[in-house]
Phi, psi and omega in degrees: 000317179299320179298318180295320179297320178296318179296317180298318180294327182280339190299313182299315180293322182295323187261355175285143177295114186270171177299325179302318181294319179297317178298319181296321179297322181295328180273008171088010184285330179199145179247222181279138180226131172251135185224139180285149163240097182294163193270036173220162196298311184296322180296322180293326177292316177303314180297320179299316179294314180297320181298314179301311184293325177291318181291306189276331182268326186243357177073026182282149172266097192262132171247122179270128185246105175300133185196184169218177194299308186297310179293329179295316179291324177297321179294319178299316181298324186267325189235355183066026177216155003288162184291321187235130175244111179267147178052058174273115179276105189297325181289350177253015186229080184299336181269359185302309183301321180294319180293326176292315180298325180281356179080016179272332180238145177235110177291135184253312187198157169279098187295330164261104193298331177255016177073175172279135187245135175218158181164200179258134187235150174230139179301144181301326182295332175285322180296323179298322180275328184224078185300340179295341181286357177280354179238155179300318180300317179294324178296311183296331181278349187223056180299329181296331179285349183239024179062016178051036183221133174251129181270109188260165179290158174292158175300139178097343176279145178301322183294338178296315179297313180298313181298317180304318179288320179296316181297322177292317181295323182279344179078043183294315181294322177296330179281351177109012181269142166268135178264113181259112181270113182289150181275344182200165175295330180294317180289328176297313178296320181296327180294326177292315180299317181296317179298317182292330183298332179231017179051052178268165178295148176196137168214140179175189183271141165202179186216167182219145011274137177209157175296326182301311181283348171282328183271327188239112182296122183226151177248131177283129181290135178283111179266007174094017176102163183265131175240109187300316182294317179295318181295322179299319178291316181301335182279001178250142184298322185258033178303119186286332185217074182297147178229158180287129175207141173293158171289142174282151169286133182271133177289132181231116189245156156261129180231156176228161173290151180298324180295323178292317180302322179284327184280325185231070185296326181292316179292321178299320178297317176300311183297331180289345180256351184283113180218148175231143169276164176299321180298316179297315181290320177302318180296318179297316181292324177295317178298317180300315181292315183296329183256006183047047185269156176279170175302315182296319178296323178293319177298317180296321178300315177300314184294328182272343182250347185234041183297326180298332180281303190281341177297333177287347180279334191249161183276176186295322179297317179294321177299320180295319178295321183284336182299329180290340183261320190258356182242000000 
């Protein structure tokens, strides 16, 4: 609690435009920057960290633009703004390749270094007792160890279509499983929390980065590798012949407009080095949820506890400016 109070007290000062930033702007090191805050938790944390480092380390005048993938890309195509798009999920952005080819966007880095991860999960406490449950074969052979129930995605989610086809291809009902289709993401998450509270059986779909996988240790079931052709069919409602395939990891990038990359090369270099693993982000999101913390407070926690990590992202001048604030 004391740590949270200290972080809360520091947040306002950390995110206010300081004299250091104004001085830096005057000497030409950085000007105005617009950056997206996408509408999900991990993206807002990435934006919070980037905003702080750009303001306090590089002296940028940062404007945060609440957005989501489709309107952000449409804005770039029409107005060449916002300058920075954090956590762009490429598989959800059909116009992304065209904007890169046209020279409007410049991809910098996989901001989630291991991509977004999704699949079928079993709690670690079950794997410790029954390691065979870490594989599809072991799952199908032991429905009784998993309460003979698979927790499926809600109707309307893309994963629902994929799961329905995968479950049919793997023969889950024939193996003795009931397919329980959740009505919402909230009930799906609650079922994981409930199972962990008393170490009960559970198997079903989830994804990362999320607070849920930060709070509850889970093992992704090995479905035997990714098959692009099979997954493409599984993702369609009328797939005539579904086959077993793991979910692919989705590429998640930080990208900037080409004009911004040319205008602010030092900041662009920093953004090209900013990366989080799923484990790091899951831990941050779990901390945020457990402490009912704001995006800014979560960013400050990362910045005050992970200096060895993010100092390698920024140049020596930015490190010198930040030393007066964080040391």
